C-alpha positions in Angstrom: 0.0 0.0 0.0 1.4 3.4 -1.0 1.1 6.7 0.9 -2.0 8.7 0.2 -1.1 12.3 1.1 -4.3 13.6 2.6 -5.0 10.3 4.4 -1.6 10.2 6.1 -1.7 14.0 6.9 -5.0 13.5 8.7 -4.2 10.1 10.2 -5.7 10.1 13.7 -3.4 9.2 16.5 -5.4 8.7 19.8 -4.3 10.7 22.8 -2.1 8.9 25.2 -3.0 9.1 28.9 0.0 8.2 31.0 0.5 8.0 34.8 4.2 8.9 35.1 6.0 7.5 38.1 9.4 8.4 39.6 10.5 4.8 38.6 9.6 5.7 35.0 11.7 8.8 35.2 14.6 7.0 36.8 14.4 4.2 34.2 14.5 6.7 31.3 17.6 8.3 32.8 19.2 4.9 33.3 18.4 3.9 29.7 20.3 7.0 28.5 23.4 6.1 30.5 22.9 8.1 33.7 24.1 6.2 36.7 27.2 4.8 34.9 29.2 6.4 37.7 27.4 5.4 40.9 29.6 7.8 42.9 28.6 10.8 40.8 25.9 12.6 42.9 24.9 14.6 39.8 23.9 11.5 38.0 22.2 9.9 41.1 19.8 12.9 41.2 18.2 11.5 38.0 18.1 7.8 38.9 17.5 7.6 42.6 13.7 8.0 43.1 14.1 8.5 46.8 15.7 11.9 46.1 14.2 15.2 44.9 14.6 14.0 41.3 15.8 15.9 38.3 14.4 15.2 34.8 16.5 15.2 31.6 15.2 17.8 29.2 15.0 15.1 26.5 12.4 13.1 28.4 9.4 14.5 26.5 10.4 12.2 23.7 9.0 9.2 25.7 6.2 11.1 27.6 2.8 10.4 26.0 4.5 8.2 23.4 1.9 6.7 21.0 4.0 3.7 19.8 5.0 2.9 16.3 1.9 4.0 14.5 3.9 3.9 11.2 3.6 0.1 11.3 -0.2 0.4 10.6 -0.7 -0.6 7.0 -3.3 2.2 6.7 -0.5 4.8 6.8 1.0 3.4 3.6 4.5 3.7 5.1 7.2 1.1 4.5 8.1 0.8 8.2 11.3 -1.2 7.6 12.8 1.7 5.8 12.0 4.5 8.3 14.9 6.5 9.7 14.7 9.1 12.4 16.2 12.3 10.8 15.8 15.2 13.2 14.5 15.8 16.7 13.7 18.9 18.8 12.2 19.5 22.2 10.8 22.7 23.5 10.0 23.0 27.3 7.3 25.4 28.5 6.8 24.4 32.1 9.0 22.4 34.6 9.0 18.7 33.7 7.5 16.5 36.4 9.1 13.4 37.7 5.7 12.0 38.4 2.0 12.7 37.7 -0.7 12.2 35.1 0.1 13.5 31.6 -1.5 13.5 28.1 0.4 13.1 24.8 -1.4 14.6 21.8 0.3 13.4 18.7 -0.2 14.4 15.0 1.4 14.3 11.6 2.3 18.0 11.1 3.6 17.9 7.5 4.7 15.7 4.6 7.3 16.4 1.9 7.6 14.2 -1.1 11.2 14.1 -2.4 10.2 12.2 -5.5 10.2 8.6 -6.8 13.1 6.7 -5.4 14.1 9.6 -3.2 11.9 9.0 -0.2 9.8 11.4 1.8 10.0 13.5 5.0 7.3 13.3 7.7 7.2 15.8 10.6 5.3 14.7 13.7 4.5 16.8 16.8 3.6 15.7 20.3 2.2 18.1 22.9 2.9 16.9 26.4 0.1 18.2 28.7 -0.4 18.1 32.4 -3.6 16.2 32.9 -4.6 17.9 36.1 -4.1 21.6 35.1 -4.2 21.4 31.3 -0.8 23.2 31.2 1.4 22.6 28.2 4.6 21.1 29.4 6.6 20.5 26.2 6.5 20.0 22.5 8.5 17.3 20.8 9.0 17.6 17.1 10.5 14.8 15.0 11.4 14.6 11.3 11.3 11.1 10.0 12.9 10.0 6.7 10.6 7.6 4.9 13.3 6.0 2.6 10.9 3.8 0.7 8.0 6.1 0.2 8.7 8.9 -2.3 6.6 9.7 -5.4 3.1 9.8 -4.0 2.3 13.2 -5.4 2.7 15.3 -2.2 4.3 18.8 -2.0 8.1 19.0 -2.5 8.6 21.6 0.3 9.1 23.6 2.3 12.0 22.0 4.1 13.5 24.0 7.0 17.3 24.6 6.7 19.5 23.0 9.4 21.0 25.1 12.1 24.3 26.7 10.9 27.3 25.5 12.8 30.0 27.8 14.0 33.2 28.0 11.9 35.7 27.7 14.8 36.6 24.8 17.0 34.2 23.7 19.8 34.7 25.2 23.2 34.5 21.9 25.1 33.9 18.2 24.5 32.3 15.7 26.9 32.7 11.9 26.4 29.9 9.6 27.7 29.9 5.8 27.2 27.1 3.6 26.1 26.6 0.0 27.2 26.5 -3.0 24.8 22.9 -3.8 26.0 21.8 -0.2 26.2 19.3 -0.4 23.2 17.6 -3.3 25.0 17.1 -1.1 28.0 16.0 1.9 26.0 13.3 0.1 24.0 11.5 -0.6 27.3 10.5 3.1 27.2 8.0 2.1 24.5 10.0 2.0 21.2 10.3 -1.7 20.6 11.3 -1.3 16.9 13.2 -4.6 16.2 15.9 -2.6 14.4 17.4 -2.1 17.9 17.2 -5.7 19.0 16.9 -8.2 16.2 20.0 -8.8 14.1 18.0 -10.2 11.2 15.7 -7.2 11.0 18.7 -4.8 11.3 20.3 -6.6 8.3 17.1 -6.1 6.3 17.4 -2.4 7.0 21.0 -2.4 5.9 22.9 -2.4 9.2 25.5 -5.0 10.2 23.9 -5.3 13.7 21.2 -3.6 15.8 21.7 0.1 16.3 21.1 2.4 19.2 17.9 4.4 19.1 18.5 7.9 17.8 16.4 9.1 20.7 18.8 7.3 23.1 21.7 9.2 21.5 19.5 12.3 21.9 19.3 11.6 25.7 23.0 11.0 26.0 23.7 14.3 24.2 21.1 16.1 26.5 23.1 14.8 29.5 26.3 16.3 28.0 24.6 19.7 27.3 23.3 19.9 30.9 26.8 19.3 32.2 28.6 21.5 29.7 26.2 24.5 29.3 24.0 24.5 32.4 26.3 23.7 35.3 24.2 20.6 35.9 20.8 22.4 36.0 18.5 20.7 33.5 15.7 23.3 34.0 17.8 25.9 32.2 17.3 24.2 28.9 14.3 25.8 27.1 14.8 24.2 23.6 17.3 22.0 21.8 17.4 20.0 18.7 19.6 18.3 16.2 19.9 16.2 13.0 20.9 12.5 13.2 23.7 11.9 10.6 24.8 8.3 11.3 23.8 5.5 13.7 25.5 4.6 17.0 26.2 1.0 17.9 25.6 0.1 21.5 28.8 0.0 23.5 30.4 3.0 21.6 31.5 6.3 23.3 29.6 9.4 22.3 31.7 12.6 22.3 29.5 15.8 22.4 31.3 18.8 21.1 29.8 22.1 22.4 30.1 25.8 21.5 29.3 28.5 24.0 26.5 29.8 21.7 24.6 26.5 22.3 25.6 24.8 19.0 26.7 21.2 19.3 27.5 18.0 17.4 28.4 14.5 18.5 30.7 11.8 17.2 31.5 8.2 18.0 35.0 8.1 19.4 35.8 4.6 18.3 35.0 5.3 14.6 35.6 9.0 14.5 32.3 9.6 12.7 29.8 12.4 13.3 26.5 10.9 14.5 24.6 14.1 15.5 25.0 17.4 13.7 23.5 20.9 13.3 22.6 20.9 17.0 21.3 24.0 18.8 20.4 24.9 22.3 18.3 27.8 23.8 18.8 28.4 27.5 16.6 30.2 29.9 
């Protein structure tokens, strides 16, 4: 089944009602590598739910998560060839470590790059406090539909990426990932077999299962909080990036940061850029 432009643009994704617990918040942080140093009090503030917990600014990507709706044949999407291209999060109110929340998800736009060239789909998720109705965050994702171009949709507009500074980064932070980290991260709700099943990964063109792009996003968020915010996650108002290459679980992610909030990340072991065109807006 091929994509039908109007049908996919108006595809209904039911609201997600979630009761968030401190254990959920701690698990998300653990799945992004926090707690790797059990003597680091700054990391323990994210993973020890007996404390006054801190919340990673990347956590809205798993709050009110609707699951892999792209697997529904009614969307017309070739789910095997889906690649996460870009991600941004904007935070409007302090993120809770626990409470009832609502995720309101929608397909915001579609760009048809042409036959054999794929398509771009932008999705948005509003994270809302169920009790007050307050808007907590907006998570915006651009997904590259590699197998789905040529359905007659519009060819634009496509927002240009953030322009990176010309000079060398001001600091770099290395954070490890664990060999089994993708198996932890998928328990946040994204159980795409690309991150666990070697045979499925091979079908998608990868030598072995890869780390979720959003897990890399969480690792980078940890680095940004440490490098730009003196450990205070609430200072992050908005940040986003483009995913340029996959990370394999067990590799070390080096986040290079400029003082204006620009960033990129590379895998130390292979010296390849995996995140680029990153930007950060601080309060």
